[in-house]
A tleap script that builds the chain and sets N, CA, C and O, in Angstrom:
source leaprc.protein.ff14SB
mol = sequence {
  NMET GLN MET PRO LYS ASP MET GLY PRO VAL
  LEU GLY LEU VAL GLY ASP SER ALA ALA ILE
  ARG LEU GLU ARG ARG ARG VAL PRO ARG ASN
  ALA ALA SER GLY ASN ALA MET ALA ASP VAL
  VAL ARG PRO ASP GLY SER HIE SER ILE ALA
  SER VAL GLN LEU ALA ASP SER SER ALA CYS
  GLY LEU GLY VAL LEU SER GLY SER PRO VAL
  GLU THR GLY ALA PHE VAL ARG VAL PHE ILE
  GLY LEU ALA GLU ILE PRO ALA ARG SER GLY
  VAL VAL ALA ARG CYS VAL GLU THR PHE ASP
  ALA GLU GLY THR SER ILE GLY TYR HIE VAL
  GLY LEU ASP THR GLY VAL SER MET ALA CALA
}
set mol.1.N position { 93.204 98.966 86.049 }
set mol.1.CA position { 93.277 97.782 86.878 }
set mol.1.C position { 92.299 97.941 88.021 }
set mol.1.O position { 92.273 98.982 88.678 }
set mol.2.N position { 91.494 96.921 88.265 }
set mol.2.CA position { 90.523 96.978 89.327 }
set mol.2.C position { 91.007 96.152 90.504 }
set mol.2.O position { 91.287 94.961 90.362 }
set mol.3.N position { 91.105 96.784 91.668 }
set mol.3.CA position { 91.530 96.098 92.885 }
set mol.3.C position { 90.294 95.538 93.588 }
set mol.3.O position { 89.213 96.119 93.493 }
set mol.4.N position { 90.447 94.388 94.309 }
set mol.4.CA position { 89.320 93.849 95.047 }
set mol.4.C position { 88.886 94.819 96.134 }
set mol.4.O position { 89.695 95.593 96.645 }
set mol.5.N position { 87.577 94.773 96.494 }
set mol.5.CA position { 87.080 95.614 97.578 }
set mol.5.C position { 87.759 95.216 98.872 }
set mol.5.O position { 87.983 94.035 99.136 }
set mol.6.N position { 88.085 96.220 99.677 }
set mol.6.CA position { 88.838 95.997 100.911 }
set mol.6.C position { 87.904 95.706 102.076 }
set mol.6.O position { 86.928 96.421 102.299 }
set mol.7.N position { 88.210 94.663 102.803 }
set mol.7.CA position { 87.506 94.343 104.034 }
set mol.7.C position { 88.365 94.737 105.220 }
set mol.7.O position { 88.061 94.358 106.351 }
set mol.8.N position { 89.428 95.487 104.987 }
set mol.8.CA position { 90.370 95.860 106.033 }
set mol.8.C position { 91.587 94.967 105.954 }
set mol.8.O position { 91.497 93.840 105.465 }
set mol.9.N position { 92.729 95.451 106.427 }
set mol.9.CA position { 93.946 94.643 106.383 }
set mol.9.C position { 93.831 93.380 107.218 }
set mol.9.O position { 93.293 93.407 108.325 }
set mol.10.N position { 94.335 92.277 106.690 }
set mol.10.CA position { 94.294 90.986 107.371 }
set mol.10.C position { 95.632 90.293 107.159 }
set mol.10.O position { 96.163 90.287 106.049 }
set mol.11.N position { 96.175 89.709 108.219 }
set mol.11.CA position { 97.397 88.926 108.103 }
set mol.11.C position { 97.094 87.498 108.528 }
set mol.11.O position { 96.346 87.293 109.484 }
set mol.12.N position { 97.659 86.496 107.835 }
set mol.12.CA position { 97.462 85.097 108.179 }
set mol.12.C position { 98.603 84.265 107.641 }
set mol.12.O position { 99.338 84.721 106.765 }
set mol.13.N position { 98.769 83.052 108.146 }
set mol.13.CA position { 99.875 82.184 107.741 }
set mol.13.C position { 99.676 81.670 106.328 }
set mol.13.O position { 98.586 81.221 105.975 }
set mol.14.N position { 100.719 81.733 105.524 }
set mol.14.CA position { 100.679 81.210 104.157 }
set mol.14.C position { 100.791 79.694 104.225 }
set mol.14.O position { 101.607 79.167 104.982 }
set mol.15.N position { 99.979 78.987 103.444 }
set mol.15.CA position { 99.997 77.531 103.450 }
set mol.15.C position { 101.322 76.954 102.975 }
set mol.15.O position { 102.107 77.642 102.323 }
set mol.16.N position { 101.566 75.703 103.298 }
set mol.16.CA position { 102.825 75.043 102.946 }
set mol.16.C position { 102.685 74.386 101.578 }
set mol.16.O position { 102.616 73.162 101.464 }
set mol.17.N position { 102.646 75.234 100.532 }
set mol.17.CA position { 102.525 74.695 99.181 }
set mol.17.C position { 103.910 74.428 98.615 }
set mol.17.O position { 104.914 74.845 99.192 }
set mol.18.N position { 103.963 73.735 97.490 }
set mol.18.CA position { 105.251 73.432 96.859 }
set mol.18.C position { 106.005 74.711 96.520 }
set mol.18.O position { 107.227 74.765 96.659 }
set mol.19.N position { 105.281 75.747 96.075 }
set mol.19.CA position { 105.941 77.009 95.709 }
set mol.19.C position { 106.626 77.629 96.920 }
set mol.19.O position { 107.711 78.197 96.796 }
set mol.20.N position { 106.008 77.525 98.073 }
set mol.20.CA position { 106.599 78.101 99.277 }
set mol.20.C position { 107.837 77.302 99.679 }
set mol.20.O position { 108.856 77.900 100.025 }
set mol.21.N position { 107.782 76.000 99.645 }
set mol.21.CA position { 108.913 75.169 100.047 }
set mol.21.C position { 110.141 75.388 99.177 }
set mol.21.O position { 111.264 75.174 99.633 }
set mol.22.N position { 109.945 75.816 97.914 }
set mol.22.CA position { 111.067 76.012 97.012 }
set mol.22.C position { 111.744 77.373 97.197 }
set mol.22.O position { 112.834 77.598 96.672 }
set mol.23.N position { 111.113 78.267 97.929 }
set mol.23.CA position { 111.690 79.588 98.121 }
set mol.23.C position { 112.838 79.546 99.118 }
set mol.23.O position { 112.944 78.622 99.925 }
set mol.24.N position { 113.700 80.564 99.051 }
set mol.24.CA position { 114.894 80.604 99.881 }
set mol.24.C position { 114.692 81.351 101.191 }
set mol.24.O position { 115.660 81.575 101.919 }
set mol.25.N position { 113.484 81.737 101.507 }
set mol.25.CA position { 113.233 82.484 102.728 }
set mol.25.C position { 113.609 81.654 103.947 }
set mol.25.O position { 113.399 80.441 103.972 }
set mol.26.N position { 114.167 82.319 104.960 }
set mol.26.CA position { 114.565 81.642 106.188 }
set mol.26.C position { 113.571 81.857 107.310 }
set mol.26.O position { 113.705 81.248 108.371 }
set mol.27.N position { 112.575 82.711 107.105 }
set mol.27.CA position { 111.557 82.984 108.112 }
set mol.27.C position { 110.183 82.737 107.504 }
set mol.27.O position { 110.013 82.864 106.291 }
set mol.28.N position { 109.189 82.384 108.337 }
set mol.28.CA position { 107.842 82.142 107.800 }
set mol.28.C position { 107.255 83.395 107.155 }
set mol.28.O position { 107.502 84.516 107.599 }
set mol.29.N position { 106.490 83.185 106.123 }
set mol.29.CA position { 105.813 84.279 105.428 }
set mol.29.C position { 104.336 84.175 105.731 }
set mol.29.O position { 103.784 83.075 105.753 }
set mol.30.N position { 103.687 85.304 105.966 }
set mol.30.CA position { 102.261 85.356 106.265 }
set mol.30.C position { 101.511 85.983 105.105 }
set mol.30.O position { 101.981 86.940 104.491 }
set mol.31.N position { 100.334 85.430 104.810 }
set mol.31.CA position { 99.481 86.041 103.789 }
set mol.31.C position { 98.980 87.368 104.341 }
set mol.31.O position { 98.804 87.514 105.550 }
set mol.32.N position { 98.757 88.313 103.479 }
set mol.32.CA position { 98.218 89.608 103.871 }
set mol.32.C position { 97.194 90.030 102.834 }
set mol.32.O position { 97.323 89.705 101.654 }
set mol.33.N position { 96.183 90.751 103.274 }
set mol.33.CA position { 95.198 91.270 102.328 }
set mol.33.C position { 94.706 92.613 102.837 }
set mol.33.O position { 94.811 92.918 104.025 }
set mol.34.N position { 94.176 93.397 101.942 }
set mol.34.CA position { 93.661 94.712 102.287 }
set mol.34.C position { 94.409 95.800 101.538 }
set mol.34.O position { 95.491 95.578 100.995 }
set mol.35.N position { 93.817 96.962 101.520 }
set mol.35.CA position { 94.425 98.094 100.843 }
set mol.35.C position { 95.312 98.861 101.800 }
set mol.35.O position { 95.089 98.851 103.011 }
set mol.36.N position { 96.306 99.518 101.262 }
set mol.36.CA position { 97.213 100.358 102.045 }
set mol.36.C position { 97.692 101.488 101.141 }
set mol.36.O position { 97.525 101.445 99.923 }
set mol.37.N position { 98.284 102.486 101.758 }
set mol.37.CA position { 98.888 103.594 101.010 }
set mol.37.C position { 100.402 103.461 101.098 }
set mol.37.O position { 100.936 103.074 102.138 }
set mol.38.N position { 101.084 103.778 100.024 }
set mol.38.CA position { 102.540 103.680 99.987 }
set mol.38.C position { 103.147 105.021 99.588 }
set mol.38.O position { 102.690 105.670 98.647 }
set mol.39.N position { 104.180 105.421 100.317 }
set mol.39.CA position { 104.984 106.594 99.986 }
set mol.39.C position { 106.277 106.055 99.382 }
set mol.39.O position { 107.054 105.398 100.074 }
set mol.40.N position { 106.513 106.324 98.114 }
set mol.40.CA position { 107.672 105.807 97.394 }
set mol.40.C position { 108.695 106.934 97.221 }
set mol.40.O position { 108.386 107.993 96.674 }
set mol.41.N position { 109.919 106.683 97.699 }
set mol.41.CA position { 111.017 107.635 97.512 }
set mol.41.C position { 112.009 106.978 96.566 }
set mol.41.O position { 112.680 106.012 96.929 }
set mol.42.N position { 112.097 107.505 95.355 }
set mol.42.CA position { 112.993 106.939 94.343 }
set mol.42.C position { 114.449 107.285 94.654 }
set mol.42.O position { 114.714 108.226 95.402 }
set mol.43.N position { 115.389 106.536 94.092 }
set mol.43.CA position { 116.806 106.815 94.326 }
set mol.43.C position { 117.218 108.260 94.001 }
set mol.43.O position { 118.188 108.769 94.564 }
set mol.44.N position { 116.479 108.920 93.089 }
set mol.44.CA position { 116.817 110.321 92.766 }
set mol.44.C position { 116.219 111.310 93.769 }
set mol.44.O position { 116.422 112.518 93.644 }
set mol.45.N position { 115.473 110.796 94.775 }
set mol.45.CA position { 114.898 111.637 95.821 }
set mol.45.C position { 113.462 112.066 95.586 }
set mol.45.O position { 112.845 112.644 96.481 }
set mol.46.N position { 112.908 111.799 94.403 }
set mol.46.CA position { 111.526 112.184 94.129 }
set mol.46.C position { 110.558 111.254 94.865 }
set mol.46.O position { 110.860 110.082 95.093 }
set mol.47.N position { 109.383 111.796 95.236 }
set mol.47.CA position { 108.353 111.056 95.974 }
set mol.47.C position { 107.125 110.823 95.115 }
set mol.47.O position { 106.844 111.581 94.187 }
set mol.48.N position { 106.397 109.761 95.439 }
set mol.48.CA position { 105.056 109.575 94.898 }
set mol.48.C position { 104.248 108.790 95.929 }
set mol.48.O position { 104.805 108.052 96.741 }
set mol.49.N position { 102.938 108.959 95.884 }
set mol.49.CA position { 102.014 108.257 96.776 }
set mol.49.C position { 101.173 107.344 95.904 }
set mol.49.O position { 100.713 107.753 94.838 }
set mol.50.N position { 100.966 106.100 96.350 }
set mol.50.CA position { 100.184 105.151 95.560 }
set mol.50.C position { 99.350 104.269 96.469 }
set mol.50.O position { 99.734 103.991 97.605 }
set mol.51.N position { 98.221 103.837 95.972 }
set mol.51.CA position { 97.405 102.844 96.658 }
set mol.51.C position { 97.942 101.471 96.276 }
set mol.51.O position { 98.178 101.205 95.097 }
set mol.52.N position { 98.138 100.595 97.260 }
set mol.52.CA position { 98.638 99.249 97.001 }
set mol.52.C position { 97.748 98.231 97.701 }
set mol.52.O position { 96.972 98.574 98.593 }
set mol.53.N position { 97.869 96.993 97.288 }
set mol.53.CA position { 97.156 95.864 97.892 }
set mol.53.C position { 98.186 95.024 98.626 }
set mol.53.O position { 99.195 94.635 98.036 }
set mol.54.N position { 97.951 94.735 99.912 }
set mol.54.CA position { 98.873 93.887 100.658 }
set mol.54.C position { 98.855 92.477 100.089 }
set mol.54.O position { 97.788 91.967 99.747 }
set mol.55.N position { 100.018 91.835 99.982 }
set mol.55.CA position { 100.124 90.480 99.434 }
set mol.55.C position { 100.664 89.491 100.461 }
set mol.55.O position { 100.050 88.450 100.693 }
set mol.56.N position { 101.808 89.801 101.081 }
set mol.56.CA position { 102.399 88.902 102.066 }
set mol.56.C position { 103.335 89.680 102.976 }
set mol.56.O position { 103.738 90.801 102.668 }
set mol.57.N position { 103.676 89.059 104.113 }
set mol.57.CA position { 104.507 89.723 105.106 }
set mol.57.C position { 105.347 88.690 105.837 }
set mol.57.O position { 104.919 87.551 106.025 }
set mol.58.N position { 106.552 89.092 106.251 }
set mol.58.CA position { 107.399 88.245 107.090 }
set mol.58.C position { 108.155 89.165 108.037 }
set mol.58.O position { 107.997 90.384 107.981 }
set mol.59.N position { 108.968 88.590 108.899 }
set mol.59.CA position { 109.736 89.388 109.847 }
set mol.59.C position { 110.691 90.344 109.151 }
set mol.59.O position { 111.024 91.391 109.706 }
set mol.60.N position { 111.142 90.002 107.937 }
set mol.60.CA position { 112.123 90.857 107.262 }
set mol.60.C position { 111.687 91.285 105.868 }
set mol.60.O position { 112.522 91.704 105.066 }
set mol.61.N position { 110.390 91.187 105.562 }
set mol.61.CA position { 109.940 91.590 104.241 }
set mol.61.C position { 108.454 91.864 104.182 }
set mol.61.O position { 107.697 91.480 105.073 }
set mol.62.N position { 108.050 92.532 103.118 }
set mol.62.CA position { 106.648 92.838 102.871 }
set mol.62.C position { 106.424 92.799 101.369 }
set mol.62.O position { 107.225 93.338 100.605 }
set mol.63.N position { 105.341 92.167 100.944 }
set mol.63.CA position { 104.982 92.122 99.534 }
set mol.63.C position { 103.690 92.875 99.309 }
set mol.63.O position { 102.728 92.707 100.059 }
set mol.64.N position { 103.661 93.714 98.270 }
set mol.64.CA position { 102.462 94.457 97.921 }
set mol.64.C position { 102.227 94.342 96.425 }
set mol.64.O position { 103.158 94.095 95.659 }
set mol.65.N position { 100.981 94.522 96.013 }
set mol.65.CA position { 100.622 94.552 94.604 }
set mol.65.C position { 100.367 96.005 94.234 }
set mol.65.O position { 99.530 96.672 94.843 }
set mol.66.N position { 101.092 96.490 93.235 }
set mol.66.CA position { 101.016 97.879 92.796 }
set mol.66.C position { 100.499 97.934 91.365 }
set mol.66.O position { 100.737 97.017 90.579 }
set mol.67.N position { 99.801 98.995 91.033 }
set mol.67.CA position { 99.308 99.172 89.675 }
set mol.67.C position { 100.388 99.584 88.693 }
set mol.67.O position { 100.190 99.504 87.480 }
set mol.68.N position { 101.527 100.025 89.205 }
set mol.68.CA position { 102.629 100.427 88.335 }
set mol.68.C position { 103.942 99.917 88.917 }
set mol.68.O position { 104.031 99.664 90.118 }
set mol.69.N position { 104.961 99.765 88.075 }
set mol.69.CA position { 106.243 99.246 88.563 }
set mol.69.C position { 106.917 100.227 89.514 }
set mol.69.O position { 106.722 101.439 89.420 }
set mol.70.N position { 107.720 99.681 90.438 }
set mol.70.CA position { 108.489 100.490 91.376 }
set mol.70.C position { 109.953 100.095 91.208 }
set mol.70.O position { 110.292 98.912 91.219 }
set mol.71.N position { 110.802 101.082 91.054 }
set mol.71.CA position { 112.222 100.858 90.781 }
set mol.71.C position { 112.919 100.141 91.936 }
set mol.71.O position { 112.745 100.508 93.098 }
set mol.72.N position { 113.712 99.116 91.609 }
set mol.72.CA position { 114.535 98.438 92.608 }
set mol.72.C position { 115.453 99.466 93.255 }
set mol.72.O position { 116.066 100.286 92.571 }
set mol.73.N position { 115.542 99.413 94.577 }
set mol.73.CA position { 116.362 100.372 95.313 }
set mol.73.C position { 115.572 101.529 95.885 }
set mol.73.O position { 116.082 102.267 96.728 }
set mol.74.N position { 114.314 101.705 95.434 }
set mol.74.CA position { 113.477 102.779 95.981 }
set mol.74.C position { 113.133 102.458 97.433 }
set mol.74.O position { 113.003 101.289 97.795 }
set mol.75.N position { 112.986 103.484 98.261 }
set mol.75.CA position { 112.570 103.320 99.657 }
set mol.75.C position { 111.062 103.505 99.699 }
set mol.75.O position { 110.544 104.486 99.165 }
set mol.76.N position { 110.342 102.563 100.334 }
set mol.76.CA position { 108.883 102.610 100.377 }
set mol.76.C position { 108.410 102.480 101.814 }
set mol.76.O position { 108.850 101.592 102.543 }
set mol.77.N position { 107.508 103.373 102.218 }
set mol.77.CA position { 106.839 103.272 103.510 }
set mol.77.C position { 105.382 102.940 103.211 }
set mol.77.O position { 104.695 103.695 102.523 }
set mol.78.N position { 104.908 101.796 103.736 }
set mol.78.CA position { 103.546 101.341 103.502 }
set mol.78.C position { 102.738 101.586 104.768 }
set mol.78.O position { 103.056 101.059 105.833 }
set mol.79.N position { 101.694 102.389 104.638 }
set mol.79.CA position { 100.815 102.705 105.761 }
set mol.79.C position { 99.672 101.697 105.777 }
set mol.79.O position { 98.740 101.786 104.978 }
set mol.80.N position { 99.757 100.724 106.708 }
set mol.80.CA position { 98.830 99.602 106.767 }
set mol.80.C position { 97.563 99.966 107.526 }
set mol.80.O position { 96.465 99.594 107.112 }
set mol.81.N position { 97.702 100.683 108.624 }
set mol.81.CA position { 96.528 101.146 109.356 }
set mol.81.C position { 96.059 100.251 110.486 }
set mol.81.O position { 95.059 100.563 111.133 }
set mol.82.N position { 96.746 99.147 110.746 }
set mol.82.CA position { 96.394 98.307 111.885 }
set mol.82.C position { 96.979 98.919 113.152 }
set mol.82.O position { 98.068 99.491 113.110 }
set mol.83.N position { 96.280 98.810 114.271 }
set mol.83.CA position { 96.788 99.372 115.530 }
set mol.83.C position { 98.151 98.778 115.883 }
set mol.83.O position { 99.052 99.502 116.306 }
set mol.84.N position { 98.304 97.467 115.713 }
set mol.84.CA position { 99.557 96.805 116.071 }
set mol.84.C position { 100.649 96.978 115.010 }
set mol.84.O position { 101.832 96.829 115.318 }
set mol.85.N position { 100.271 97.288 113.776 }
set mol.85.CA position { 101.233 97.506 112.689 }
set mol.85.C position { 100.753 98.701 111.865 }
set mol.85.O position { 100.159 98.515 110.803 }
set mol.86.N position { 101.001 99.931 112.340 }
set mol.86.CA position { 100.496 101.083 111.583 }
set mol.86.C position { 101.189 101.272 110.235 }
set mol.86.O position { 100.564 101.728 109.278 }
set mol.87.N position { 102.492 100.922 110.152 }
set mol.87.CA position { 103.230 101.094 108.894 }
set mol.87.C position { 104.467 100.206 108.913 }
set mol.87.O position { 104.955 99.817 109.975 }
set mol.88.N position { 104.965 99.893 107.723 }
set mol.88.CA position { 106.253 99.192 107.557 }
set mol.88.C position { 106.982 99.867 106.423 }
set mol.88.O position { 106.364 100.405 105.504 }
set mol.89.N position { 108.293 99.837 106.490 }
set mol.89.CA position { 109.065 100.471 105.428 }
set mol.89.C position { 110.246 99.598 105.043 }
set mol.89.O position { 110.705 98.767 105.827 }
set mol.90.N position { 110.727 99.795 103.836 }
set mol.90.CA position { 111.863 99.025 103.360 }
set mol.90.C position { 112.290 99.460 101.984 }
set mol.90.O position { 111.753 100.407 101.410 }
set mol.91.N position { 113.266 98.751 101.468 }
set mol.91.CA position { 113.827 99.026 100.154 }
set mol.91.C position { 113.315 97.976 99.169 }
set mol.91.O position { 113.248 96.791 99.495 }
set mol.92.N position { 112.956 98.419 97.967 }
set mol.92.CA position { 112.447 97.495 96.953 }
set mol.92.C position { 113.567 96.551 96.526 }
set mol.92.O position { 114.591 96.978 95.992 }
set mol.93.N position { 113.351 95.256 96.775 }
set mol.93.CA position { 114.325 94.232 96.391 }
set mol.93.C position { 113.986 93.642 95.024 }
set mol.93.O position { 114.870 93.198 94.292 }
set mol.94.N position { 112.678 93.644 94.687 }
set mol.94.CA position { 112.276 93.113 93.389 }
set mol.94.C position { 110.915 93.676 93.019 }
set mol.94.O position { 110.132 94.069 93.884 }
set mol.95.N position { 110.646 93.707 91.728 }
set mol.95.CA position { 109.354 94.143 91.207 }
set mol.95.C position { 109.079 93.310 89.964 }
set mol.95.O position { 109.796 93.408 88.968 }
set mol.96.N position { 108.037 92.491 90.029 }
set mol.96.CA position { 107.743 91.544 88.957 }
set mol.96.C position { 106.296 91.719 88.510 }
set mol.96.O position { 105.384 91.724 89.337 }
set mol.97.N position { 106.085 91.863 87.193 }
set mol.97.CA position { 104.726 91.960 86.679 }
set mol.97.C position { 103.996 90.642 86.948 }
set mol.97.O position { 104.562 89.562 86.776 }
set mol.98.N position { 102.732 90.742 87.374 }
set mol.98.CA position { 101.934 89.583 87.753 }
set mol.98.C position { 100.738 89.466 86.808 }
set mol.98.O position { 100.153 90.472 86.409 }
set mol.99.N position { 100.381 88.228 86.455 }
set mol.99.CA position { 99.304 87.975 85.506 }
set mol.99.C position { 98.251 87.056 86.120 }
set mol.99.O position { 98.567 86.221 86.968 }
set mol.100.N position { 96.982 87.215 85.684 }
set mol.100.CA position { 95.932 86.309 86.135 }
set mol.100.C position { 95.955 85.036 85.279 }
set mol.100.O position { 96.819 84.886 84.416 }
set mol.101.N position { 95.015 84.129 85.514 }
set mol.101.CA position { 94.985 82.836 84.822 }
set mol.101.C position { 94.822 82.985 83.309 }
set mol.101.O position { 95.252 82.114 82.554 }
set mol.102.N position { 94.205 84.083 82.861 }
set mol.102.CA position { 93.995 84.306 81.427 }
set mol.102.C position { 95.181 85.015 80.780 }
set mol.102.O position { 95.174 85.248 79.571 }
set mol.103.N position { 96.193 85.359 81.563 }
set mol.103.CA position { 97.367 86.015 81.017 }
set mol.103.C position { 97.288 87.534 80.994 }
set mol.103.O position { 98.138 88.196 80.400 }
set mol.104.N position { 96.269 88.084 81.640 }
set mol.104.CA position { 96.118 89.539 81.709 }
set mol.104.C position { 96.903 90.088 82.890 }
set mol.104.O position { 96.834 89.544 83.992 }
set mol.105.N position { 97.643 91.158 82.666 }
set mol.105.CA position { 98.424 91.772 83.739 }
set mol.105.C position { 97.485 92.299 84.823 }
set mol.105.O position { 96.499 92.973 84.523 }
set mol.106.N position { 97.797 91.985 86.095 }
set mol.106.CA position { 97.002 92.487 87.220 }
set mol.106.C position { 97.815 93.449 88.086 }
set mol.106.O position { 97.362 93.872 89.149 }
set mol.107.N position { 99.003 93.785 87.628 }
set mol.107.CA position { 99.829 94.732 88.368 }
set mol.107.C position { 101.227 94.190 88.579 }
set mol.107.O position { 101.681 93.295 87.866 }
set mol.108.N position { 101.902 94.750 89.573 }
set mol.108.CA position { 103.288 94.398 89.851 }
set mol.108.C position { 103.417 93.956 91.299 }
set mol.108.O position { 102.980 94.663 92.208 }
set mol.109.N position { 104.012 92.793 91.518 }
set mol.109.CA position { 104.292 92.325 92.873 }
set mol.109.C position { 105.619 92.951 93.283 }
set mol.109.O position { 106.661 92.671 92.691 }
set mol.110.N position { 105.567 93.799 94.301 }
set mol.110.CA position { 106.738 94.524 94.775 }
set mol.110.C position { 107.176 93.909 96.094 }
set mol.110.O position { 106.398 93.858 97.047 }
set mol.111.N position { 108.410 93.445 96.155 }
set mol.111.CA position { 108.964 92.850 97.362 }
set mol.111.C position { 109.866 93.839 98.077 }
set mol.111.O position { 110.841 94.325 97.503 }
set mol.112.N position { 109.543 94.139 99.336 }
set mol.112.CA position { 110.335 95.072 100.131 }
set mol.112.C position { 111.203 94.326 101.128 }
set mol.112.O position { 110.733 93.412 101.805 }
set mol.113.N position { 112.460 94.709 101.220 }
set mol.113.CA position { 113.341 94.218 102.271 }
set mol.113.C position { 113.199 95.201 103.417 }
set mol.113.O position { 113.728 96.311 103.357 }
set mol.114.N position { 112.482 94.798 104.466 }
set mol.114.CA position { 112.224 95.697 105.590 }
set mol.114.C position { 113.331 95.671 106.633 }
set mol.114.O position { 113.229 96.344 107.659 }
set mol.115.N position { 114.387 94.904 106.385 }
set mol.115.CA position { 115.529 94.874 107.278 }
set mol.115.C position { 116.517 95.985 106.980 }
set mol.115.O position { 117.523 96.128 107.676 }
set mol.116.N position { 116.236 96.785 105.937 }
set mol.116.CA position { 117.118 97.874 105.539 }
set mol.116.C position { 116.421 99.179 105.867 }
set mol.116.O position { 115.245 99.344 105.546 }
set mol.117.N position { 117.126 100.119 106.506 }
set mol.117.CA position { 116.521 101.414 106.812 }
set mol.117.C position { 117.154 102.496 105.961 }
set mol.117.O position { 118.298 102.374 105.524 }
set mol.118.N position { 116.402 103.548 105.734 }
set mol.118.CA position { 116.881 104.662 104.914 }
set mol.118.C position { 117.762 105.574 105.761 }
set mol.118.O position { 117.412 105.919 106.890 }
set mol.119.N position { 118.892 105.953 105.215 }
set mol.119.CA position { 119.799 106.846 105.941 }
set mol.119.C position { 119.200 108.236 106.068 }
set mol.119.O position { 118.491 108.703 105.178 }
set mol.120.N position { 119.490 108.887 107.178 }
set mol.120.CA position { 118.923 110.230 107.418 }
set mol.120.C position { 119.593 111.278 106.570 }
set mol.120.O position { 119.240 112.454 106.647 }
savepdb mol mol.pdb
quit
């Protein structure tokens, strides 16, 4: 899978499209772009590090595009690298394979619930 070249992390407001209006989110979602690193802690305690592409962000969630699936319930810390937002962490709420217009898989959209913290 080839990821787009990174121009650095960028956050911006997601447009008010029909798809957005149909979602159940209670807070605005912002578009995000750029590469980041993710530390994934699976429910069994094992770790892995992966490169991810930022997709979207909100006050209580973060979406990233991953080259491989991430188990629901895994704890993920995403190192964004912005001075104002160096990292965000949360629990995987969903992981859905994503396809381009031709039907080719481009990775997995991983949705993190950042309102949940990992117990010490």
